[in-house]
N, C-alpha and C positions, 0 to 999 in steps of 0.2 A: 558580473554574473554571467554564467554560460548562456549562449543562445539556444534556440530550440533544437538545433541540429548538432551542436558540438559542445562538449564539456570543457575543452581546452583550446587555446590558440595554437599550441604546438605540443605534440607528444613525441618524445624520443623513445623509441621502442626497442626492447630486447638488448639493452646495453649492459656492459659490465661497468658499474658505477664505482668510482674510487673516491672516497672521502678522506679526510685527514685521519680517520680512525679505522676504516674498514673498506673491504671490497665486496660487492654483492651485485647480483643481477636483478634488474627491475626496469620498469618503464618510468619515465619522468614526464610529468605534465606541467605545462607552463601556461599561466594566465596573467594578462596585464603586466608582462615583463618580469614577473617573479615566479619562483618555483611554487607550484600549487599542490603537487602530490607526487609521492613515490609509491610504487606498488606494482603488483602483477596484473596484467590485463586491464590497464586503465581504459576508460571509455574514450570515445573518439576525439581527435583534435582537428581543428580546421586545417592544419598542416601536420604532416607526420614525417618522421625520419626513421628509416629502418637502420638501427645501429647494431644489429647482430654482428658479432665478431669484433666490434670496436670497443675501446675503453673511453669512458666519459669522465673527465675531471672538472673541477671548478675552473673557470677562467682565471688566468694568471693575474696576479697583482705585483707589478714591478715597482718597489718603493724607492728606487734610486736611479734616476736617469736625468740627463741634461738635454733639454729640447729647446731649440731656438733661443738660447740664452745669450743676452748681450754682454759684451765686455766693456770695461771702462775705456779701453783703447779704441772703441768705436766699432769693433767687429761684432757680428752676430753669428752664432753657430749655424752652419748650413742646414742642419736637420730641422725642418719646420714642424709645426704641430701636425700639419696634414700628412707629411711623409712619415714622420716618426710614429704617429698613431696608427697609420695604415700598416707599417712594419710590425708594430706591436700586435695588432689583431691577427696578422698573417702568421705570427709565431705563437698564437694562443694567449697572448696577454690582453685582457679586456679592460684593465685599469692600470694607471701608473701615477706615481708621485714625482714631480720634478721641482725645480728650485727657482725661487724668486731671489735675484741677487741684491746685495747691498754693497756699495762702494764706500771706502773710508772717506770721511769728510762730508758725507751726504746723508741726509735722512733716508729712510727706506722709500718713502713716497716719491722722492726725487730721483731715485736710482734708475728705475726701469719703467717709466710711465708707458702704459699700453701693453705691458707684458701679459697681464691676466686677460686682457681683451683678445690678444692674439691666440691665447690658448683655446678660445671658443671655436677655433677651426678644427679641434680634435675630433677624430672619429671614435676614440676610446674614451672611457670615463677617466677623469683626471683630478688630481689635487696637488697641493704645494707644500714644500718645506720652505721656511724663510731662512736664508743665509744671514748671519749676523757677523759683520766685520768691524763695526764701529759702534760698540754698545754704550752710547752716550746716555745720560739720564733721560733725555727726551725720547730716545729710541726705546729704552726699556720701560719707561713709565707711561708713555703715551701711545707710541706706534705698535709695540708688540701686543699690549692688551687689546687694541682694536683689531689686530689681525686674528688673534685667538677667538675673539667674539664673532668673527666672520667665518670661522671654521678652518683656519690655517693653524693647526695645533701642534706643529713640530718645528723645531729650530735646528739649523745646521751650523756648526762651528768648525774652523780649521785650526790645527795646532802647527801648521806649516803653510808655505806658499806666501810670497809677496804678491799682492798687498792684502791677502785675505786673513792672515793668521791673527789669533788673539794671544795676548799674554795670559799667564796663569791668573792674574788678578781680574782681567776682563772675563775670562772663562768662568770664574767663580760668580761674577755678577750675572752672567747669562743663566747659569745654573740656578741661582737664587730666584731670578725673575720667573723662569720656567716653573719652578716649584710653586711659587705663589699663584700662578695662573693655571696650573694643571696641564701644562704643555710638556711635550716630550723633547729630548735633546739628542741629536745625532752628532758624531764626532769623527773627523778625519784625524787619525793619530799617527804623526811622525814628528821627530824632533827637528825643529827649524834650524837651530844653530849648528847641530851636528851635521846636517845635510849641507849647509853652506860651507862648513869647514872642509868636508870631504870634496865638494865640488871644486873649491879653489885649488886643493892639492892635485886633483886629477887634471884640471886644465893646465896647471903649472908643469905637470909631467907630460903634457901633450896627448893625453888620453881623452879622446872626444867622441868615440863611437857610441851608437845607441846602447851597446852592452854596458858602458860605463854609467848609464842611468841607474842600473841596479847596483853598481859598486858605490854610487854616491849615497844610496839609501838602503843599506843592508838591514837584515831583520832586527838588529839591535836597536836601531832608531825607531822602528815601529813598536817593538816591545816596550822600550822605555816610555814612549808617549802614551801607549795604551795603559800601562801601569799608572802613570801620572793622571791621566783623564779619569780613570776609575777611582783613584784615591781622592781627587777633588770632588767628584760626584758623590762619593761616600761621605765626605765631610759635610756636604750640603744636604745630603739625603734626597738626591734627585735622580730618578731613573734615566738611563742613557742607553743608546745603542752605538757600538763601535762599527763604523762603516768599513767595508771592503777589507776584511782581515785576509792577509796574504800568506801568513806563516804560522807554524805551530807555536813559536815563541810568544806571539801576541795572543793566540787562542788560549794558551796556558794561563796568561794573566786573567782572562775572562773567567776561565774555569775556577781558578783559585778564589776570585771574588764572589762568584756565584755560590761556591761552597760555604762561604761565611755569610751568605744571605743578602749580598748586595744586589740591587735591581739593575743588572747590566746584561745586555744581549749583544750578540755579534752576528754580522752577516759576512758572506763572501760572495764571489762572482765566478762565472764560468771560466774566465781567463786564469784564475788561480787554481782551478781544478783540472785544466787541460793543457795549459801552455807553460813555458819555462824560459830560463835564460838562454836556452838553445835557440828560441825564436828571436830573442833580442840580438843574437850573434849572427843572424843570417846575413849573407853578403849583399852588396849593391844597395846598402842603406835600407834594406827590407826590414831590418829590426826596428826602424822608426815606427812601423805600423803598430807595434805592440808596446810602445812607450806609454806607460800609465803609472799612477802612483796610488798606493804603494807599488813598488816594482815587482815584476815577475821574479820568481825564486828559482833555485836550482832544480834539476830534473826530478829529484826525489820528493820535493815538497808537496806537489799536488796530492799524492796518496795520503800524506799526513793531514791535509785539509779535508779530504773525504772522510777520514776517521773522525775528525771533529764534527762533521755533519752527522755521522752515525751516532756519536755519543751525546749529541744535543748541545755541545758547547756553542756551535754556530748553528743557527736555526732559520736563517733566511738566505736565499740565493737571489741577489739582484743582478741586473745587467751592468750598472754604472755606465749605461750608454752615454758616450761622450765623443761624438764623431768629428774627426778632422780628416778630410780627404788626403790621401798620400801624394797625389800629383800636385796639390796646392799647399795647404796649410802645413802638413808634416815636413815638406821640403822647403817651404818658404814661410816661416812663422809670421813674418810681417804682413802677409796677405790676409791673415785672419784676425789680427789684433789680439791673439791668445797665446803668443809665444811666452816662454818663461824668462826672457830677458838675457839669455846667454849670448856670447859673441859668436858670430859666424866664422869660426876659426879653422874649419877643415880645408885641406888643400883642394878637395873636390867641389868646394862651394856649398856643400850641404851644411846645415846647422850643427853645431856641437850639441851633444846630448842634452845639455841643460837649457837649450833654446827650443827644443821640439815640443809642440803642444801636447799635453798629457791627455790620454784618453783613447778608448777603443770603442767601435760600434758593436752593439750586441743585443739591442732590444728585441729583434726578430729571432735571433738564434738562441736566446737564453733558455727557453723551455725545451726546444728540440734537442739541443746539446745535452742538457741535464737529463732528459728522458733517455737518450741513447747511451750516454756515458754512465748514467746512474742506474735507471731501471733495466734497460736492455742488457747492460753489462753486469748486472747482479750486485752492484755496489749498494743500492738502496731499493726499498720496495715502493709500491704505488702510494700507500698512505704517507710515507716520508716525502715522496715527490710532491704530493699535494701540500703538505705542511711547508715545505721549503719554497714552493713557487707561489703560494697564495695565502693559505690559512694562517700561518704564523705572522706574516706581514699585516694581515687584516687585524689580528689581535694586537700587535705592537702599535699600530697607528690609528686605532679607534674606528675600524671598519668591520669588526667582527659582527656577524649576523647579517651583514649586507653583502660582503664579498668573501670569497674563499670558502664557500659552503655549498653543499647540496641539500640543505635542510629546507623544508617548506617555509616560505616567507623571505628567503634570501633572493637577491637579484639573480635572474636566470642567465648567469654568465657561465658558459660551458665550452669545453674543448673536446672534440671527438678525435680520438687517436686511432690510427691503424698501427698496432704494435709490431706487425710483421713487415710492413712496408719499409723499404730502404731508399735513401736518396743521397746524392753527393752535394754538399754545400757549394754553391757558386754564387758569387756576388751578382751575376746577371739575373739570378732568380729572386733576389731579395728586393724589398720595397723601400729600403731606407735611401737617403740622399747621398750616402758616402760611397766612395769609389773602390772600396775593398772590404773584405771581411777577414779577420784573423783565422777563421776556420775554413778558408778556401780549400776545396779538395777533400775535406773530411767526410768520410762515409758515416751516415747516421742510420740507426735502426729505430723506427718509431716515428711516425709522421703525423702531424695534425692535418686532418682532412676537412674539418669545418670548425669555425669559431662562432659561437652564439653570444651576443651581447644584449643583456636585458630582453631576452626572448626573440631577438631578431637575428637571423642568420647573417652575420657580418662578413664572413669569409667562407667560401666553398671551393675546395680543390685549388687553393692558392689564389683565387680571384677575389679581390676585395670588393664587397657589395655595399658596405656601409657608406653613408654620405658624410663629407666634411661638415663639421658642426653638429653632428648627431651625438657626440659625447657629452657627458654631464659633469659639472663640477661636483666634487665630493667634499662637502662641508663636514667637518668632524667635530663632534661635541665632546664633553667630558667622558672619560672612561677610566676603569679601575686600574689598569696596568700603569698608567702615567702617574698614579698617586704615590707619594713617598712611603717609605716603609715604616716611618715613625721612630727610627733609631738615629740618634746623633751623638757624637763624642761627648762624654761627661754629662749628657742630658741637656746641654746648652744649645738651643736652636738659634744659631746666628742668622739664618735666612729669614726667620719669622720676625726679626727685629730690624730688617733693612727697610 
């Protein structure tokens, strides 16, 4: 209830508000951490922000990032929940979903004890996807149901990488389990055997540079695995999202499936919208900084991915933040425990392309890069920006109504943007724990000047004000989008009989 002197805890006045559907001018009133009212000339707030000339969007929801994740080899990613969440908030992201690992031969509970406890250091709100690498009956029938009951309602599977990948048969079992439990499934789509075959041939030919990472996994291996993942999900009637789509060939498979009514969605990442194989080919081993999978594509591919965002085939832009510092892990994979197992075969002592840990840092730059290259450059409008950075992810992962919205009753997560301000990206100004950014030196137009998380000013003018541990776990309950379509081949529902 309001006190005698103030109707709201905080009022953001005179802003241009951008929702997933429209752009309009209004005041926004916040009470008890949620949006209480939108309107003209709202009554007083205990605190007020003059937002005239600024654009206000919902706080970002990054549904795909790797934070402080342990490896079976004993390494722990250097990005901690404290540093990663501070970086997220500084870039306008108020909530994120990261990954609880499972290692083959181990139950989920024995894989990363204490991981969820470490997440309590987060400054941003957070949730989890559960990685499934060893879908034994005990995992699928006992552990996964317990996780879903606790609000971890999405599963992640890999169709490539040792030792993470699932066979098609194992993938089918995960899909069937998710369907029975009302969980959502996300998939890394690349063909494991095709990549291994190409890697061996490249190494035999003495081709070991970071650029050959892209040669080892060309678009066809992503396209084939995307087609296969969709086909198996269609067989089971289980909704899925294809993670980090890098090329138009894979996006086309999603578009074709959606046209026939399959519940499949696709995401991409800023690296696939702004970087290319030219960055992998940089001298002095600099290309290792952008080794990620799927690989970066040729210089013409980013515009084709932008087109897929505009036509709705791809409807989420995540960071896939997965940071390995260049001075350490990228140059010496053994130091991280996250190398890909390749031989250190290069004359300069640097690792061959297949040993370089995969991943790029991007949790702080995701929204500013997309605002600059998308909104400021005229590729997308403000409602599309909101859909891509928060609203669609909230819908896909069971957080609609809480996150990604400016409607009364939603969490008061906001980003205030100066659309005319410009800045040059430099790693020295970022808050993450990694020693580089792939966007070093890039000039951006459109700068977040404040981030509000659940009604609290968490970042102002680049200064992080939120306290470690102030983030909240986002438990997710049943939601409509994760339900099956009700269509199975020949009317025979094999998943219901398992």
